[in-house]
C-alpha positions as CSV (number, residue, x, y, z in Angstrom):
1,X,-10.0,12.7,7.2
2,X,-6.5,13.8,5.8
3,X,-5.7,12.7,2.2
4,X,-2.1,12.4,1.3
5,X,-1.5,12.4,-2.8
6,X,2.3,10.9,-2.9
7,X,2.7,10.8,-6.8
8,X,2.2,14.5,-7.1
9,X,5.8,15.0,-7.4
10,X,7.8,12.8,-9.8
11,X,9.8,10.0,-8.1
12,X,10.6,6.1,-9.1
13,X,7.1,5.6,-7.3
14,X,5.7,6.7,-10.6
15,X,8.0,4.2,-12.7
16,X,6.6,1.3,-10.7
17,X,3.1,2.7,-10.9
18,X,3.5,2.7,-15.0
19,X,4.7,-0.9,-14.8
20,X,1.9,-2.6,-12.6
21,X,-0.6,-0.8,-15.1
22,X,0.9,-1.7,-18.5
23,X,-0.4,-4.9,-20.1
24,X,2.9,-5.7,-21.6
25,X,4.3,-6.2,-18.0
26,X,1.9,-6.7,-15.7
27,X,1.4,-10.5,-16.9
28,X,4.3,-11.4,-15.2
29,X,2.9,-12.1,-11.7
30,X,6.5,-12.1,-9.7
31,X,7.3,-8.8,-11.3
32,X,3.8,-7.3,-10.4
33,X,4.1,-8.6,-6.6
34,X,7.5,-7.0,-6.5
35,X,6.6,-3.5,-7.6
36,X,3.6,-3.7,-5.4
37,X,6.0,-4.4,-2.8
38,X,8.3,-1.5,-4.0
39,X,5.1,0.6,-4.1
40,X,4.6,-0.2,-0.2
41,X,8.0,0.5,0.8
42,X,7.8,4.0,-0.8
43,X,4.4,4.6,0.8
44,X,5.5,3.2,4.4
45,X,8.4,5.9,4.1
46,X,6.1,8.5,3.4
47,X,3.7,7.4,5.8
48,X,6.6,7.3,8.6
49,X,7.3,11.1,8.5
50,X,3.9,11.5,10.1
51,X,4.4,9.2,13.2
52,X,6.1,10.4,16.5
53,X,9.5,9.8,17.4
54,X,11.8,10.0,20.6
55,X,15.3,11.1,21.2
56,X,17.7,8.1,22.1
57,X,21.5,8.0,22.3
58,X,23.2,5.3,20.4
59,X,26.7,3.8,21.4
60,X,28.6,3.7,18.2
61,X,32.4,2.0,18.2
62,X,33.8,5.8,18.7
63,X,31.2,7.5,20.8
64,X,27.4,8.3,21.5
65,X,25.3,9.6,18.7
66,X,22.2,11.7,19.7
67,X,19.4,10.7,17.5
68,X,15.7,9.7,17.2
69,X,13.8,6.4,16.9
70,X,10.1,5.9,16.2
71,X,7.8,6.0,19.5
72,X,4.5,4.7,17.8
73,X,3.5,1.3,18.0
74,X,2.2,0.3,14.8
75,X,-0.1,-2.3,13.8
76,X,-0.1,-3.5,9.8
77,X,-3.4,-4.9,8.6
78,X,-4.2,-6.0,4.9
79,X,-7.3,-6.9,3.2
80,X,-6.9,-10.6,1.8
81,X,-5.8,-11.4,-0.6
82,X,-4.8,-8.6,-2.8
83,X,-3.1,-6.8,-0.1
84,X,-0.5,-9.2,1.0
85,X,2.1,-8.0,-1.6
86,X,1.6,-4.3,-0.4
87,X,1.7,-5.6,3.1
88,X,5.2,-7.2,2.6
89,X,6.5,-3.7,1.6
90,X,5.2,-1.9,4.7
91,X,6.7,-4.6,6.8
92,X,10.1,-4.5,5.0
93,X,9.9,-0.6,6.8
94,X,8.2,-1.3,9.6
95,X,10.0,-4.3,10.8
96,X,8.8,-4.3,14.4
97,X,5.1,-4.0,13.7
98,X,2.4,-6.2,14.8
99,X,0.5,-7.7,12.1
100,X,-3.4,-8.5,11.2
101,X,-5.2,-9.8,8.3
102,X,-8.9,-9.7,7.4
103,X,-10.7,-10.9,4.6
104,X,-13.4,-8.8,2.4
105,X,-15.2,-9.4,-0.8
106,X,-18.0,-8.2,-2.9
107,X,-21.0,-10.9,-2.8
108,X,-23.3,-10.7,-5.7
109,X,-26.3,-12.5,-4.6
110,X,-28.3,-12.3,-7.6
111,X,-25.4,-12.9,-10.0
112,X,-25.7,-9.0,-11.3
113,X,-23.8,-5.9,-10.7
114,X,-25.2,-5.2,-7.3
115,X,-23.2,-6.5,-4.3
116,X,-22.8,-6.2,-0.9
117,X,-19.5,-6.7,0.8
118,X,-18.8,-9.5,3.2
119,X,-16.1,-9.5,6.0
120,X,-15.4,-12.9,7.2
121,X,-12.1,-13.9,8.3
122,X,-10.2,-11.8,10.4
123,X,-6.9,-12.2,12.8
124,X,-5.5,-9.2,14.6
125,X,-3.7,-8.0,17.5
126,X,-5.1,-5.4,19.9
127,X,-4.8,-1.6,18.4
128,X,-5.8,0.3,21.3
129,X,-3.9,3.2,21.5
130,X,-2.0,2.2,18.2
131,X,-1.4,3.2,14.7
132,X,-3.4,1.2,12.7
133,X,-2.3,1.2,9.0
134,X,-5.1,-0.6,7.0
135,X,-3.7,-2.0,3.8
136,X,-5.4,-2.5,0.5
137,X,-3.9,-1.7,-3.3
138,X,-7.4,-0.6,-4.8
139,X,-10.1,1.8,-3.3
140,X,-12.9,1.8,-5.9
141,X,-16.4,2.4,-3.8
142,X,-14.9,2.4,-0.3
143,X,-17.3,0.2,1.0
144,X,-14.7,-2.6,1.7
145,X,-12.5,-0.4,3.9
146,X,-15.3,0.8,5.8
147,X,-17.0,-2.6,6.4
148,X,-13.7,-3.8,7.5
149,X,-12.8,-0.8,9.8
150,X,-16.4,-1.2,11.6
151,X,-15.7,-5.0,11.8
152,X,-12.1,-4.5,13.5
153,X,-12.6,-2.0,16.0
154,X,-15.7,-2.0,17.4
155,X,-14.7,-2.1,20.9
156,X,-11.0,-0.6,20.4
157,X,-9.7,2.9,19.8
158,X,-6.6,3.5,17.6
159,X,-4.7,6.4,18.4
160,X,-4.6,7.0,14.6
161,X,-5.8,5.2,11.5
162,X,-4.0,5.1,8.5
163,X,-5.1,3.9,5.0
164,X,-3.0,3.0,2.2
165,X,-4.3,2.6,-1.1
166,X,-2.2,2.3,-4.6
167,X,-4.9,3.3,-6.9
168,X,-8.0,5.1,-5.8
169,X,-11.2,6.5,-7.7
170,X,-12.9,9.8,-6.4
171,X,-16.2,8.1,-5.6
172,X,-14.3,6.3,-3.0
173,X,-12.5,8.6,-1.6
174,X,-15.6,10.8,-1.2
175,X,-17.3,7.6,0.7
176,X,-14.7,7.2,2.8
177,X,-14.7,11.2,4.0
178,X,-18.6,10.7,4.4
179,X,-17.9,7.5,6.8
180,X,-15.0,7.5,8.4
181,X,-13.8,9.3,11.9
182,X,-11.6,12.6,11.5
183,X,-8.6,11.1,13.0
184,X,-8.1,9.1,9.5
185,X,-5.4,9.7,7.3
186,X,-5.7,8.2,3.7
187,X,-2.6,7.8,1.8
188,X,-2.8,7.3,-2.1
189,X,-0.3,6.4,-4.6
190,X,-2.2,7.4,-7.6
191,X,-5.8,9.1,-7.9
192,X,-7.5,7.6,-11.1
193,X,-10.5,9.3,-13.0
194,X,-13.7,7.5,-12.1
195,X,-15.4,4.2,-11.8
196,X,-17.1,2.1,-14.4
197,X,-20.5,0.8,-14.2
198,X,-19.5,-2.1,-12.7
199,X,-17.5,-0.3,-10.1
200,X,-14.1,-0.9,-11.3
201,X,-11.4,1.9,-11.4
202,X,-10.7,3.6,-15.1
203,X,-8.1,3.2,-16.0
204,X,-6.9,1.4,-13.2
205,X,-5.0,-1.9,-13.7
206,X,-7.2,-4.8,-13.6
207,X,-7.7,-7.0,-10.8
208,X,-4.7,-6.6,-8.5
209,X,-5.6,-9.9,-6.5
210,X,-5.8,-11.9,-10.0
211,X,-2.3,-10.4,-11.2
212,X,-0.4,-11.2,-8.0
213,X,-1.8,-14.5,-7.4
214,X,-3.6,-16.0,-10.7
215,X,-7.5,-16.0,-11.4
216,X,-9.8,-17.3,-8.9
217,X,-13.3,-19.2,-9.1
């Protein structure tokens, strides 16, 4: 798995990352969603540099311009519900992409800190020989992403798999490296310190889904 850390160089990305973490700013749900969307646009732009392109001729009012356009077929797939705002940012860049959605959540059968990942709803197009971009803001343990990918492509072979996360913990990255195929790319906007005893990212930002869409039962 190839890992791309895209906040290592200072850019406007770090400005938006700081705002989604700030407890004095993040309680504005609309602003939080917009900042996540902006981060998605930046990540999509950086990811686009790794795709394949083809030469084309464009007719302008004054002549012909020789240029390039994207050649790869792209499928965007987000993990509900936290991935929706990030998904919107990616759609703003990959406006011809197909789109899919899948649910995954931590199920605590004994009402303690132990959990299993349940993947239930999914609606996704075929991604045979296409670039699958799996979108989820937070990479904590990595179990959700592995469970979703196992569910999605049991009978299909994407050309490449790109995983886009805003904030990642080292433990989650290690889990993906152990459990995903070599044709995967992991795109990380920010790498954090660790997971706490409840498997939440520290310092993190809290629950991205709740901050974007309100608390859940």
